[in-house]
C-alpha positions as CSV (number, residue, x, y, z in Angstrom):
1,X,-25.2,16.2,-18.0
2,X,-28.8,14.5,-17.1
3,X,-28.9,13.3,-13.2
4,X,-28.2,9.2,-13.2
5,X,-25.6,9.2,-16.1
6,X,-22.5,7.6,-15.3
7,X,-19.6,10.0,-13.7
8,X,-16.6,9.8,-15.9
9,X,-13.6,11.7,-16.9
10,X,-11.9,12.1,-13.5
11,X,-8.5,13.9,-14.0
12,X,-5.6,15.1,-11.7
13,X,-2.8,16.8,-12.3
14,X,-0.2,19.4,-10.6
15,X,2.4,21.6,-11.5
16,X,5.2,23.5,-9.8
17,X,6.9,26.6,-10.6
18,X,8.7,29.5,-9.1
19,X,5.6,31.4,-9.5
20,X,1.9,31.2,-9.7
21,X,1.4,31.4,-13.3
22,X,4.2,29.4,-14.5
23,X,2.9,26.8,-12.1
24,X,-0.9,27.0,-13.3
25,X,0.3,26.6,-16.7
26,X,2.2,23.5,-16.0
27,X,-0.6,21.9,-14.3
28,X,-2.9,23.2,-17.2
29,X,-0.1,21.1,-19.6
30,X,-0.9,17.9,-17.8
31,X,-4.4,18.4,-17.7
32,X,-4.6,18.8,-21.6
33,X,-7.3,17.1,-23.6
34,X,-10.4,17.3,-21.2
35,X,-13.6,15.5,-21.7
36,X,-16.3,18.0,-22.9
37,X,-18.6,17.1,-20.3
38,X,-15.9,17.8,-17.3
39,X,-18.0,20.4,-15.2
40,X,-16.3,20.7,-11.8
41,X,-13.0,21.2,-10.3
42,X,-11.2,21.2,-7.1
43,X,-7.8,23.2,-6.7
44,X,-5.5,23.3,-3.8
45,X,-2.5,25.7,-4.0
46,X,0.6,25.6,-1.7
47,X,1.2,28.5,0.7
48,X,3.5,30.4,-1.6
49,X,0.8,30.8,-4.1
50,X,-2.2,31.2,-1.7
51,X,-2.3,34.9,-2.1
52,X,-3.2,34.5,-5.9
53,X,-5.8,31.6,-5.2
54,X,-8.6,33.7,-7.0
55,X,-6.1,34.6,-10.2
56,X,-5.3,30.9,-10.3
57,X,-8.8,30.0,-10.1
58,X,-9.7,32.3,-13.1
59,X,-6.9,31.0,-15.0
60,X,-8.2,27.6,-14.8
61,X,-11.7,28.6,-15.9
62,X,-10.7,30.4,-18.6
63,X,-8.2,27.5,-20.1
64,X,-10.5,24.7,-19.2
65,X,-13.9,26.0,-19.6
66,X,-15.2,24.4,-16.1
67,X,-17.4,26.7,-14.7
68,X,-17.7,25.4,-11.0
69,X,-14.1,25.4,-8.7
70,X,-13.8,25.1,-5.1
71,X,-10.6,24.8,-3.4
72,X,-8.1,26.5,-0.8
73,X,-4.6,26.9,0.2
74,X,-2.5,24.4,1.8
75,X,0.8,24.7,3.7
76,X,1.9,22.2,0.9
77,X,-0.2,20.3,-1.9
78,X,-0.1,16.7,-3.4
79,X,2.3,16.8,-6.3
80,X,1.8,13.4,-7.9
81,X,4.1,14.2,-10.8
82,X,7.0,14.3,-8.0
83,X,5.1,11.7,-5.5
84,X,5.2,14.1,-2.7
85,X,3.8,17.3,-0.8
86,X,5.3,20.5,-2.3
87,X,4.9,24.0,-1.5
88,X,5.6,25.5,-4.6
89,X,2.8,23.7,-6.4
90,X,-0.7,23.7,-7.7
91,X,-3.0,20.4,-7.6
92,X,-6.1,20.0,-9.3
93,X,-8.9,17.0,-9.6
94,X,-11.5,17.5,-12.2
95,X,-14.8,15.3,-13.0
96,X,-17.7,15.3,-14.9
97,X,-20.8,15.0,-12.2
98,X,-24.4,15.5,-12.4
99,X,-25.3,19.1,-12.7
100,X,-28.5,18.6,-10.5
101,X,-26.3,16.8,-7.8
102,X,-24.0,19.2,-6.7
103,X,-24.0,22.9,-5.3
104,X,-21.6,25.2,-4.0
105,X,-21.9,27.3,-0.9
106,X,-19.9,30.0,0.4
107,X,-19.6,32.5,3.2
108,X,-20.8,30.2,6.1
109,X,-19.9,31.9,9.1
110,X,-23.3,31.5,11.1
111,X,-26.1,29.0,10.9
112,X,-29.0,28.1,12.7
113,X,-31.4,25.0,12.3
114,X,-33.8,27.2,10.4
115,X,-31.8,29.0,7.4
116,X,-28.6,28.3,5.4
117,X,-26.3,30.2,3.4
118,X,-26.7,31.0,0.0
119,X,-26.8,27.7,-2.3
120,X,-26.8,25.4,0.4
121,X,-29.9,23.9,-0.9
122,X,-29.4,20.9,-3.4
123,X,-32.3,19.6,-6.0
124,X,-31.6,16.3,-4.3
125,X,-31.0,16.0,-0.5
126,X,-27.0,16.2,0.0
127,X,-25.0,13.1,1.2
128,X,-21.7,14.3,1.1
129,X,-19.9,17.9,1.6
130,X,-16.6,18.7,0.7
131,X,-15.8,21.4,3.1
132,X,-13.1,23.8,3.5
133,X,-12.6,26.2,6.7
134,X,-10.6,29.3,7.7
135,X,-8.9,28.3,10.9
136,X,-9.0,31.8,12.5
137,X,-12.5,31.2,13.4
138,X,-12.7,30.0,16.8
139,X,-16.5,28.9,16.5
140,X,-15.5,26.4,13.6
141,X,-15.8,23.2,15.2
142,X,-19.4,24.3,16.5
143,X,-20.1,25.7,12.8
144,X,-18.6,22.4,11.4
145,X,-21.4,20.2,13.7
146,X,-24.3,22.7,12.6
147,X,-23.7,22.5,9.0
148,X,-23.7,18.6,9.4
149,X,-26.8,18.7,11.2
150,X,-28.7,21.3,9.1
151,X,-27.6,20.0,5.7
152,X,-27.9,16.3,6.5
153,X,-24.5,15.9,4.9
154,X,-21.3,13.8,5.8
155,X,-18.6,16.2,5.7
156,X,-15.0,15.5,4.5
157,X,-12.5,18.3,4.0
158,X,-9.7,20.3,5.9
159,X,-8.7,23.5,7.2
160,X,-6.9,26.3,5.1
161,X,-3.2,25.6,6.0
162,X,-1.7,28.4,3.9
163,X,-0.1,31.3,5.5
164,X,-0.5,35.2,5.0
165,X,-3.3,37.3,3.9
166,X,-5.7,37.1,0.6
167,X,-8.4,35.0,-0.8
168,X,-8.4,31.9,1.4
169,X,-11.1,29.8,-0.4
170,X,-12.9,29.4,-3.7
171,X,-16.2,28.1,-4.0
172,X,-17.6,29.2,-7.3
173,X,-16.4,32.5,-6.4
174,X,-13.8,33.8,-4.2
175,X,-14.6,33.6,-0.3
176,X,-12.6,33.8,3.1
177,X,-13.8,33.1,6.6
178,X,-15.9,30.5,8.1
179,X,-16.9,27.4,5.6
180,X,-17.1,27.0,2.1
181,X,-17.2,24.0,-0.5
182,X,-19.8,21.8,-2.3
183,X,-22.8,19.5,-1.7
184,X,-22.8,16.2,-3.6
185,X,-26.2,14.3,-3.7
186,X,-26.4,10.4,-3.2
187,X,-26.4,9.8,-6.7
188,X,-22.4,10.4,-6.5
189,X,-21.2,7.4,-5.0
190,X,-18.6,7.9,-2.5
191,X,-16.7,6.1,0.3
192,X,-14.4,8.1,2.8
193,X,-12.7,7.3,6.0
194,X,-10.3,8.6,8.4
195,X,-6.8,7.5,9.5
196,X,-5.2,8.3,13.1
197,X,-1.6,9.7,13.5
198,X,-1.3,8.8,17.1
199,X,-1.5,5.6,19.5
200,X,-3.2,5.7,22.9
201,X,-0.6,5.1,25.7
202,X,-2.8,5.1,28.7
203,X,-6.4,4.4,29.7
204,X,-9.2,6.7,29.3
205,X,-9.3,9.1,32.0
206,X,-12.3,11.4,33.1
207,X,-11.6,15.2,33.8
208,X,-12.5,15.5,37.4
209,X,-11.3,19.1,38.1
210,X,-11.1,22.5,36.0
211,X,-9.6,25.9,37.0
212,X,-9.8,28.1,34.3
213,X,-7.6,26.8,31.5
214,X,-5.9,24.2,33.8
215,X,-7.0,20.6,34.2
216,X,-6.2,20.2,37.9
217,X,-7.4,16.6,38.4
218,X,-7.9,13.3,36.4
219,X,-9.8,10.4,37.9
220,X,-9.7,12.4,41.1
221,X,-5.8,12.3,40.9
222,X,-3.3,15.3,40.2
223,X,-3.5,15.6,36.3
224,X,0.2,16.0,36.3
225,X,0.6,12.5,38.1
226,X,-1.8,10.8,35.6
227,X,0.2,12.4,32.7
228,X,3.8,11.1,34.1
229,X,2.3,7.6,34.7
230,X,0.9,7.3,31.2
231,X,4.1,8.3,29.7
232,X,6.2,6.0,31.8
233,X,9.3,6.5,34.1
234,X,11.9,7.6,31.3
235,X,9.9,10.4,29.8
236,X,8.3,11.6,33.3
237,X,12.0,12.6,34.4
238,X,12.0,15.2,31.6
239,X,8.7,16.1,30.0
240,X,10.7,18.4,27.8
241,X,11.7,15.6,25.6
242,X,7.7,14.7,25.5
243,X,6.7,18.0,23.4
244,X,5.3,17.3,20.2
245,X,5.8,13.4,20.8
246,X,3.0,13.1,23.6
247,X,-0.2,14.9,23.0
248,X,-3.9,14.6,24.3
249,X,-6.7,13.1,22.8
250,X,-10.3,13.7,23.6
251,X,-12.6,10.6,23.7
252,X,-16.4,11.6,22.9
253,X,-18.6,9.4,25.1
254,X,-20.5,6.6,23.3
255,X,-18.0,6.7,20.3
256,X,-15.6,4.0,19.2
257,X,-12.4,4.0,21.1
258,X,-10.3,4.6,18.1
259,X,-12.1,7.4,17.1
260,X,-10.8,10.4,19.1
261,X,-9.8,14.2,18.8
262,X,-5.9,14.6,19.1
263,X,-4.9,18.1,20.6
264,X,-2.1,19.5,21.8
265,X,-0.4,19.4,25.2
266,X,0.2,23.1,26.7
267,X,1.8,24.3,29.8
268,X,2.6,22.4,32.8
269,X,2.4,23.5,36.5
270,X,4.9,21.3,38.3
271,X,4.3,23.1,41.6
272,X,0.4,22.7,41.3
273,X,0.6,19.6,39.2
274,X,-1.9,21.0,36.7
275,X,-1.9,20.7,32.8
276,X,-3.3,22.5,30.0
277,X,-4.7,20.8,27.0
278,X,-5.5,22.6,23.7
279,X,-9.4,22.4,23.8
280,X,-12.4,23.3,25.8
281,X,-12.7,20.9,28.4
282,X,-15.2,20.3,31.1
283,X,-15.4,18.4,34.1
284,X,-16.9,14.9,33.0
285,X,-15.2,15.1,29.7
286,X,-13.1,11.7,28.7
287,X,-9.3,12.0,27.5
288,X,-6.7,10.0,26.9
289,X,-3.0,10.6,26.3
290,X,-1.3,9.7,22.8
291,X,2.1,9.3,21.1
292,X,2.8,10.3,17.8
293,X,3.6,6.8,16.0
294,X,5.2,6.8,12.4
295,X,5.0,2.8,12.1
296,X,1.4,2.8,13.6
297,X,0.4,5.7,11.2
298,X,1.8,3.7,8.3
299,X,0.1,0.5,9.2
300,X,-3.3,2.6,9.9
301,X,-3.2,4.4,6.6
302,X,-2.7,1.0,4.7
303,X,-5.8,-0.3,6.8
304,X,-7.8,2.8,5.6
305,X,-7.1,2.3,2.0
306,X,-7.8,-1.6,2.2
307,X,-11.0,-1.1,3.9
308,X,-12.3,1.6,1.3
309,X,-11.3,-0.7,-1.7
310,X,-13.5,-3.4,0.0
311,X,-16.2,-0.9,0.5
312,X,-15.9,0.1,-2.9
313,X,-16.5,-3.3,-4.7
314,X,-17.6,-3.9,-7.5
315,X,-17.7,-0.2,-8.1
316,X,-14.3,1.1,-9.9
317,X,-12.3,4.0,-8.2
318,X,-12.7,7.0,-10.7
319,X,-10.8,9.4,-8.3
320,X,-9.6,10.9,-4.8
321,X,-9.3,13.4,-2.3
322,X,-6.8,13.6,0.3
323,X,-6.8,15.7,3.2
324,X,-3.8,15.3,5.6
325,X,-2.6,17.3,8.8
326,X,0.5,19.3,8.5
327,X,1.9,17.2,11.7
328,X,1.8,14.4,9.2
329,X,4.1,14.5,6.0
330,X,7.7,14.3,6.8
331,X,7.3,15.2,10.3
332,X,5.5,11.7,10.7
333,X,6.7,9.5,7.8
334,X,10.4,10.9,7.6
335,X,10.1,12.5,3.9
336,X,7.7,14.4,2.2
337,X,7.0,11.3,-0.4
338,X,6.7,8.5,2.1
339,X,3.2,9.2,2.8
340,X,1.9,9.6,-0.7
341,X,4.0,6.5,-1.8
342,X,1.8,4.3,0.5
343,X,-1.2,5.7,-1.1
344,X,0.2,5.5,-4.4
345,X,1.3,1.7,-3.8
346,X,-1.9,0.4,-2.2
347,X,-4.5,2.6,-4.1
348,X,-3.0,2.1,-7.3
349,X,-2.9,4.9,-10.4
350,X,-5.8,6.7,-9.5
351,X,-6.3,10.3,-10.1
352,X,-5.6,12.2,-6.7
353,X,-5.5,15.6,-5.2
354,X,-5.2,16.9,-1.7
355,X,-3.3,19.3,0.6
356,X,-1.7,19.3,4.3
357,X,-4.5,21.0,6.4
358,X,-4.9,22.9,9.6
359,X,-7.4,20.6,11.0
360,X,-9.2,17.8,8.9
361,X,-12.8,17.8,8.6
362,X,-14.8,14.4,9.0
363,X,-18.6,13.8,9.3
364,X,-19.2,16.2,11.9
365,X,-16.3,17.0,13.8
366,X,-12.6,18.6,13.2
367,X,-9.7,16.3,13.8
368,X,-5.9,17.3,14.3
369,X,-2.8,14.8,13.6
370,X,-5.2,12.6,11.1
371,X,-6.0,12.5,7.4
372,X,-9.2,11.8,5.6
373,X,-9.5,9.9,2.3
374,X,-12.3,10.1,0.0
375,X,-12.9,8.1,-3.1
376,X,-15.4,8.7,-6.2
377,X,-16.7,5.7,-7.4
378,X,-18.3,4.6,-10.7
379,X,-20.8,2.3,-12.2
380,X,-20.8,-1.1,-10.9
381,X,-18.8,-3.7,-12.9
382,X,-20.8,-6.7,-12.1
């Protein structure tokens, strides 16, 4: 397809089954009669099928003729036919995109300002990159930041959350380790946004003391005393009840106060009044304590959809990708269906695929307990 030709033919499908082949065939059955110019596919497979991701991609290529597939495994994937996240499922989004405005990249484990991995360069400067990452790599957050800086692209996507060994990612070919995905040029109109699953419960505090992995003081006061002050007297009397409900959020200096990186609270030393936080914190960093907030998360998801629809106007919405934390879903919304029900109700009948992630990639950072919604747009209707 020539560059500048209107994008069309976005299709989404999902399939379930007791084995990967039956799930794949069910997915293909719902994906029949693709347009002849469909040239790109995104595939997400539930954890139980992750070991066969390369075989699934091959089967999809043979059945559809689509030569370029990217994707990864998730603990569960969007099953639009059932309206929820499912482990024994395969979820696919296909599209016809300008061939000189897309480029797959894979095997990205190191990157400097002067070099890039195979395929990182596009014929046109990339505006957006759909990125999938391997959570086993401890340097992933730094690598994400470097990829955004070196490519100039706005990153969206998520970290593999499928368990077990095997091929973890697809980017034109099987790959694992580091980052992989696809660069998209500015000729492909997209709007995207992030929604948080937690709400702040106290003020922004500055890390003032560090001893190895321990945060010793916040704002010059014992860290544990600050935690108890912010969670309130009921939870402070029994902090075990706060496990998984109260978390910490790293606040980047100069960023909007609603933009924060949620991290788990770790060990507590009641004798020394120290705490640990699942991040590489240093003295001078800003944090706040947050709570998992189901009603707030629902409201913020609706806010995000409304905001993206407003930003999309007057262009029509052709397709969507949704990358949502494994800490959301039924754990936050009550059921496996509730989260996607909000999207279906507020977004409407838009072809959509996605998966539950082990970390959400947005702009140049790795988030947690969040979700990223990306909408692909068509030509202006006015």
